[in-house]
N, C-alpha and C positions, 0 to 999 in steps of 0.2 A: 407521387405518394406525398413527396413533402410537401407539395403546393398545397394538399388536403389538410394539411396543419399548420399551415401557415399562422400567424399570429393574427387575434383579432383582440379587440378590446380587453376581454372577460381573460384572455390567456397573459397579456402580457402586461394590466392594470396589478395583480398580484405583486409586484415587485414594488412596486409604489406605493403600496397599501402597508405593505409587510415594514418597508424603508422609513417610511415619514409616518405612517399612523400606528404601527404597533409600536417599531425601534426608534420612534420619536428622533429621524437624523433628517434634518436640514439639507435639501439638496437644491444649491445656490447656483444660477446662471452667471457668467457676464459676458457682451460681445454680440457676437453677430447670431440670429437667429438660424436653426434647420430649416431648408428649403423642405416640404414634406413631399414625400414620394409620391405620384402621379407618373398615369400610362403616358400622359404625353405632356413633354415640356418643351413650353414655344421657344423659337428664339429671341433673346436680351439683352440689351447693353452688356447686362455683366455677363449673361452666358449665352453666346452665340451659337457653342453646340448645342444639340436638339437629345443629347444622350439624357438619360433618365438614371443612371447609375453614380453613386458616392463611394467616397474610400473614406473613413474617419483614423485617422492617425491619433494613437493617445500614450503620452508619455505615464510609466509603470509604477507608481508609488510603492503601493501593494498587492499582493496578489489577489484581494479583493475588490478593485480598481474596476473589472468590466462587470461584476454585479451591478455597481451606484451606476455604469453607464446606463442599467438599462431604464432610469429613472429620469430620462433626457427628455420626456413627453415622448408622441407620437411617432419621431420620426423611430426611436429608439425598438420601436416595435419590429423593424423591418431587418435591425444588423443580425451579420452572420457573423462571430469570432472567430476570430484566428488562435488557435489554442495549440500548446503541444499534446503530440499524440497519445501520450500517457494519463490523459484524463478522458480521452472518448471511453475509457472501457470501466471507467470505473461506476458500479454498479445503480442505476435508476436514472442519473443524475446525469452522466457520461451517455448512457444510451438516450437520453432523451434530448440531450445535444447533439447526437447524430440525426437525431428524426427531424430537428430543427432545421437543419443546413450547417452548421458551426464546419469550420474546417479546421481540421486536424495535419500539424508537419509536424515532420520528426527530425529534424533539425540536420537532416543533412542534404545537401545543395542542389545535388543533383536529383534526388529523388522530391522533395519539395517544390522546386521551381516548375517541374512538369505535374505536381498535384497543383500548386495553384491554379495554370493553364486549365487543366480540367475542371477542378473546381470551377470556374468562374463562367467558363463555356457552359457547363449544365443551367447554373443560375439563370445567366442569361437566356438558356434555351428554357427553362422550365417557365420563370417568373417574368422575361423581357426585360430583368431589370438587378443588380444586385447591389446591397448596400453593406458594405464589409468594415468591419472593425478591427483594425490591427496594431498589435505595441512592437512597434519598428526595435526597441530596446531587447527584445527578445526576452528578457529575467524582470522580475523586480530588484528597486531599488533595495539593497542588502551587503554588508561589508563585502562580500566575495564577492558581488556586481561588479562594486566599484573597484573592485581590484584588478578584477577583470581588464573592465573598462579604463582603467588607468592604466596600463601594461599596454594594450594599442592602443590607446591615444599618446603616448612614447614611442610606438614604433611607427605610426602614422603621422607624425607630427602634429597631432593637436591639441588644444587644452584640456586641461583635467577639469573633471563637471563632478560638483558634490551636489545635485539637488536633481539631475538625470542621468544615466547612462548614454553615451554616443551610440547611435541606433544603426543598427542596420539598414542597408540602403537598397540590397539588391532585393530581397522579399518586395519593397515596397516598388521600385522598377517595375516588377513581375507581374504585380497587379495593375497600376497604369497600364503598359503594353497589353495585357490581356483585357483590361474594357474597353481599349481602344478606342473608338468612337463612342462608346455606351456612355464615358462618364463624363459627369455634369459638372460636381464638384469635387475636391478634397475639404476635408474638414478639419483644418490643426486644432486641436484641442488638446487643455491643459487642465489637468487635478490634482488640489492640493487639500489639505486636510488643517484648517484654521487649530482645531483643540488636540486632542488627541487623537491619535489613528489606530486601527485595529488590523493585525497584522494575520490574523490566523482568524477560521471559520469558526474553529471552538472559542474562543474569546470572544467573537460576536454572538456566536449562539448563546454563550452565560453570562452575556447584556453587556459586555465589555464593548461598547460603541462608538463611530465618533457620535459628536453632536455634532456637525456641520460637515457636510464635504462640496468642495467651490470646482466648476468648469470654467472654464475661458474659454471659448469658441473662436476661432479663424475661419472665417469661409473664403475659400478659393476654387472659383469657375476653375475648369479645366482647359479653358485657353490661357490661361498665364502662368500655367506649367513648363520648362521646358519639357520640349518631348522625349521620350527613353530612345539612349541610342546605346548600343553595345560597347563595351567600357570592360580595363582591364581591372581587375579583380584585387584591392588589398584587402588582406586577411592574415590574422594570428592565431586560427583555429578558436578563436572566443568570441570575434568577432568578425564583420565582413562588412566592407563598402564597397562600392564601385565610385571610379571619377568620373564619371559624366557629369554634363551640366544638371540632369535631374537629382544626382547622389548629395552635388555640390546644395542642391536648393533643400533639399529635405536638411543636411548641415545645419546651415544658416536657421531653420524653423527650430533646431534645438537649441543651437548657441541663444537662439531669442527666448525660448522655454525659460535654461537656465538664468539668463540676467532676471524673466518676468518673477521667476520665483525665487531666486536670491532675493532683492528687492520684498517681495511679499511676506518673505519667511523674517524678514529682519521688523518687520512690525511688529507690534505687541497682539496678544492673540485677538483681541476684541476687536482691533481696526484691520484685519486682514481682509482683502478683497482683493480682486482682479479690477484692472485699468476697465474701462467703458461702461456701458449702462446695465444694469442687475435685467435682466430678463426672463418672461415666464417660460416653463416647459414647451410651451405653442408658440411662442416669437412676442408677442406683448413686451415692453418694457414695461415693468414692474415699480411698486419705492416701496415695497414691503417685502410680507412672507405668501409662498402658496399656502391654501387651505387643505392640511392635512387631513383633514374626514369629511369630503365633497359629498354629496348624493352619491354621483357616481362611485366612487367608493364604495362606501356602504355597502352599495349592493353588488359589486362584485365579492368583497369580502364576504356577504352572504351566501354567493352561489355558491365558491369556492368550498366554505364550511359546508353546504347543503352535499354539495358533490365530492367532498371527501367521507363524510357518514354513510351518501349512498353506497361507495365506491367499497366502503369496509364492508358493511352489509351483503352486498352483492356475495365479496368475496368470502364472507366466512358460511353464507347459506348455501353456495351452489358450486356443486365439484367440477362444473365446466369451465368456469370463470377460471378456478384455483390450475385446473387445468391447463386453457389457456395460458396463463400468467408464467405456469413452470415452462411452456413449450417457447414461450417469448422468450425467456432467461436463458433458454438452453440457446435459443438463435443469437443472443447478443454476444455471450459466450464466446459458441464457435465463429461469431463474423470478427470478433476481439482476438481471437487465437491467431486468425489468417494475416495474411500481408494487406486484404482488403479492406479497409473497414465500411459499414452500412456505406455510405455514400461514395467512393469509391466503387463497389458492388454496381449502387443505382447507375450510376455513371456511364458504367462498362454496357451498363444492360439498355440506356439511351442512346449505345451507338458514340460513346465518347470514351476512345481509349487513354491510360496513362503515359502519352507520349510526348518527348517535346515538342511535337506537329501539331499537338491540339491548343497551340493559340486561336484568339478570337484577332481577325483581322482588322488593322487601324487604318 
């Protein structure tokens, strides 16, 4: 079911058309290029693993970061975003995210660890690979989030951060463990906004959009990461980390993000950029900015405009279509009221129960 709606260029391009073409938001990338997903990845000096999956870890400056991340090029169309469970029940949008295989967590460790293992096994069985976008901080950078992060830092003997929040490491380790030998790369991505930023969908809808969004990408071959191990938890109820080598690896990455963002925001807005070469969304080094209205973007925009008009017309003229829409709406409402979302239900039907034993072998 999920495989049948795996994004194509026509379903993935609208985000680029909307952000760059209509809202005039410039997306700029620096650092390492993404390796485009392939059914077969041959062994190389950089990545001796034959895995086909990846994990993208991103700091969470605003709650809209994940929307901008879908403009990261062809790689982004394969991403399954990890979000809080409440978003899965948003009418229309939340249901679409469920159908696209997004992973929704409840923020309860025992339940979420089993859900991660189930979701990864389901994606690997369904598609042969999994490409997952994870926000290890758990929430966006806000006064409330900083306060919780500072309290945790004091208890754990960690420095206070101002540009990021201390990451939760347990979920990251669980994803690495669940992906096992299928994991080829971890992408350490940092997002920043050189000018104004937008922190709500309403402000963005009313035209208050960031002029530019900058991403810095560092690609880590999986074999360069410490192996995940069982370790003691350090928690205060607001944050959770483990004391394993892999947890310390992530903490080191976040310390680097904090320093990089501190240097970034110390510059005047017109001079803000990340270190390393600027790259296009497909990985080529560029010296300027991407063309916002390419021929492909125009075709995609025309396609979705025609599709929208056609859908509204059919819905208005045919009672069978209206009945179908009502039935699907009731189905998603019913699934949202239960303990299982659509993805959990489909995984159960595929013979993958929600238990702590549903791990993928490493």
